[in-house]
N, C-alpha and C positions, 0 to 999 in steps of 0.2 A: 428547619434544614433546607422545606423547597423555596423558603425567602431569602434562604442565601444565594441559592443555587441560583434561582429567575433574578436578583442583583449582580451574580456573578456574568450569565448572559447577557444583559445591558452591557457591563462594562468589557465585555466583549466585544460586543458591536459597536460602540463607542471607539476602543482603542484600535482595532484591528479591521474593521470597515467591512465585518461580516456580514452583515444583513442591507443588502440593496433589490432593490422591487425590481421586479424582470423589466419592466415599461423604460428603466433606466436608459438602457444600452443596448444593442444587438450585439448580444454575446455568442458565437461562435466557436466550437475549436477551434477553426482555421487549418493552413497547413501544416503540417508535422516540420516542415524547414522554411525556417523566419530569416529575411535580411539580418546580419549581420554575425553571423556566426557559420563556418560550414563544417558540418560535422566529419568526422575521421571514418566512422563507422558508415555502413547503413544504411539508410530509412525504407522499410516499406512499409506500408497502410494492407492489412489485412481484412474481410469483410467475414464478421461472426455472427453464425446465424443464433438465435435465441430457442431453447426449449421450455422456456417458463412465459407465464403471459407478460405483452411488453410489447415492446418494439420485435420486430421482425428478424431485422438486422443491430449491429451495430460494427466501432469501426477499433479493433487492434492496429495500436501505432507501434513497431519491433523494429528494436536495435540491434545491427548483428554487429559484428566484428570484423572488418577491413577483410582480409581473407577468409571469407566466409566463404564464398562461393570457388576462391582458388586452392583451399586442400578440401576436397571434398569427401575424403575418413576422414575427417575430425567429428567429435560429437561436444554440443556446449550445454554449459548447466544454465538453469532461469531461472531470472531474477525478477518478480511481477511485481511492478512496482505503483500503488493507489493514489489516488486523487483524494481530498476531503471534499468537505462542500465548496459550493458554486465551481465545484472544479469538474474537470471531462477529460479524457485522454489526451490532452493538450497542456494540461494544465503545469506538470515536469517539465515540458519543452519550453513555454509561454514565463514562468517562472522561476523555476527551480534551475536551473541551468545542467538539464541531467546530459547534454549532450558533450559540455565543455566539461562538467566533472567529471563524465564516464570517461571521455579522450583521457584526459590528464593521467590519470591512474593507470590507466593500461598501457600509455606509451611510456611511464615514469619504471613498469612494471608492480606497480603496487596492488593491485585487482587483478582477480583471474578474468581473462575473458570469457563472456558471459552473454549469452542470448535475452533483452532489457522488454518487458512487453508493458506496456500500458494502456490498460483495459477501460472503459467506461463503467464503472460501476453504482451512477447512479438508478434512481429506480424512474419507472418510467410508464403511463398507464399503456401507451401502445403507437406507432408510428404517427400519426399526428402530436402526440404528446413529446414524443421524442424529437422531432423538426430536427433530424440531424445532429442529434448530440447536444442540443441547445444548454446554453447557462440556465443554470437554477439556482436563486434565490437559497440561502442558508438556511432560514424556517421552512423552503421544501425537505431538503436535501436531510435536515436533521429530523424533522420529521414522519419521513419515506422511508425509515431504514428499516424496512419489513421484512428481511432474508431473501426474497425472491431471487434478485440478481446473487447471490451469495450462497443460495443452495444451489444454483446450476452451475457457478463458478468454474468445478473440476471437472462437469462433460463440457459444459460451452467455451472456456476459457483453455483449462488445462491439456485438456487432448486436444485442442483442434491444433493447437504450438504442437504438443509430441509429434500431430500428422501432417505437419507442414514443414516443421523445420527438424533438422540433426540435434537433437535433445539427447542429454543423460535420462532420463525417464524416472529417476526413483529421488527417495525423500531426500538423500543425501547432497541432492544438484537442483534442490526446487528452495527459491528463499520465494516469501509474499513478505510486503510491508510496505505503511502508509501513512501517510498524515491527518490528524484528527480524526473522524469522520471514518480517512481510511484506514489507520492506522487501527483501529478499533476495531472494522469489518478482519482485519489482519491477525487482529487476536482471536476471533470468533473464528477465522476458515483454518488457523494452526489448529486450534483446540477441535474442532468438527471433526478434520483431517489430518490424525496426526501421522498418518503412512503414506501422504503427500507430499506436505511440505517439511523440510529440514531445518528450515533458516527463519526466523518469523523475530519480524521488525515492526512495534511499535513508534511512531513520532508523535509525541502529547497527542495519544491518544483520545479522541474524545468520548465519552464515556457516559453521557447523558441519552444518547441516541430513542430516541423512543415512537417509533414508525407501530402504524397500525398493525393487525392481522390481515393478511387476505391471504391467509392459508402456510405460510414457510416461517411465519416467525415464531412459533414456539418449537418447529423443529430444527432452527438454527439459533435460533439465540435463545436456551433454556438450560439452566445446568452448565455455568461454567466450569464449577470447581471439579465436578463430577467428572467431565469432560477433560479438563489439564490432568486430573489424577492419571488418566488413562494416557493421554499424551509424553507425561511425564513415567511411564513406567518403562517407557523405550524413546527415552530422551531426544530430544531434536538437541540438534548439530550445532545450532547457537541460538539465541534468543535473547534481543535490545529491546530494551527499554530507553526511550529517553523522552525528556524534557525540557523546557526553557526555563533560565532562576523567575523569571514574570509571567513565563507560562500560567494561563489560566486555568488549562489543566493538571497542571504538577500535581498539585493534590491528588485527586486520582492515579494522576500515572504511579503516584510516592506509594500511596493504598495496593496498587496492585503487584508494585516493586516490594511492601512489606509480607504480604500475603505471598509470595512465591519464595521469600527467607522463608517464613514460618513453615513452611510446606517442606523446605528443603532441595525446591525446583531451582536448577542449575541457570542461570541468566546471567544479564549483563543491563544497569542501571547509568547511565549518566545526564548531568544537566548541563545545559547548556546557556551562554550569556543573555540570553534573546530572551521573548515569548514568544504568543504562539503564531509563528509569522514564518518568514525564508529564510532573509538570514540572521545568521546566530544562532539556526536553527533547521531548522528542514534541509534545507541544503547541505551543509555539514553534516547532518545527522543521514543523510543519504550515503555522502562519501568515508565518514566512520563505519558504517556497514558495508558497503560495496567492498572495502579493503580489508574484510575479516570474513568473508564468506566465501566459500567451496574452496580455499585450502588449508594447508595447516600453519598455523599460528601457536605465539606460546599465550596464553591466560594472563591477565593480570592479576587478577585475584581469584579465587576458589570460585566463586559463584557463574565465569566466563566457561560454556563449553566451547571448545575447539575442532573442527575437523581432520581425525588423525588417517 
């Protein structure tokens, strides 16, 4: 099994270009608004203090509905959107068409207006290692998922956003989702904080992360089945699993899906035609989930929970 996993990892490296050496290009997150598209909403940068070992501060990209500052009485739900390996806070902007997708759904009335938050959830040793949110090779990202950033996520990110913006600060109005490693982190964030996140989305979650233990791993990444039992004793508003037809993570995503079916945990699983990549995958999966959360909906099957 270990040999098969290693061969699959090599295949992923070749097919999706996951593994790149840090020195092969200068890769920093860059500006949150780029040439080629002018967002219809409001883009803001927030400096996030960190309460755990690592960088002193990180950067959050926050996307607000266009009328956020016109109607100062309205409060909004929050969608936390995580990147994957080789990513950072602007990955969904650079490659994931997050503004275009969100604007289109809002404009057509197919998604509820919300605050979209894109944090940097990589593991960094200190300010020097952070280097302004530098690009990390997949090897670094995968082998450094140690629970430190995830352990502090609610304190450092969620509480900050609730203090700065007019949010609806309850479980039913918070979603967390991510791609690959970010999908893995999202599953665990939901399981560790069932009272915080009412919607969980995992886009081909990378279930093989093996970060070293720096004090937080055992607290955060342990006893998933026990934590999920607690989580589903008061079920989430919606739980969404996605994978591509040719996705290297589809077998492990299917394992999560089948386990949840055996336990009777209401959720939705969808297969997309692509692989472990943006198009025919993560972009469309984000669009699908954004169109489902924070509003009443008609379930297409008995395993889908909707916000009533």
